[in-house]
C-alpha positions, 0 to 999 in steps of 0.5 A: 885244070892245068895243061903240059904247057900252063908248067913249061911257061912256068919257072922251075928253079934250076940247081946247076952243079959240076960233076968233077968225077964224071965231067960235065953238069948236073941239072936238077929241078928241086920242085920236081922231084926225080927230074935230074939230067946232065950235060958236058957243057953248060949249055947242053946241060941246060937243054938236056934240062928242058927235055927232061923237065918236059918229059917229067911233067908229060908223065906226072900228067899221064900218071896224075902226080900233083905237080908244085906250082914254080915258085913265084918270085915276082918281087925279083927282077931278075937283075942286079949291078955289081961293080968289080975290078978290072982284073977280076973282071978280065979274068972272067971274061977270059974264062967264059970264053975259054969255056965258049959262053958268055960272061953272063952264063959263066957267072950265073953258072958261078953263083949257082955253084956257090949258092949251092955249096953254101945251102949244106 
């Protein structure tokens, strides 16, 4: 029997979507149905997502609901190298600075948003 800590250590996939009507960002965990939260910034949304994930898992364990294990992504390192034009690098750096986040976080947001659009 897995514990809450076991499930919290699993890398559940997060989907991040910008909420253009209300502002901010919405995060859900597709493998945890109904586990959804939001935040005014990406950082706030991610922090809220960890709290929502914990609350969802606690409730599921208490109610005896089957919890899907996170997809294993062992064959993927989570890293890749990308060469981009200097002008794009400058633009990404400026936008991330304006948002108050690292360029890695900003690029992750852009990739996630674009990937979500292409899944539909």
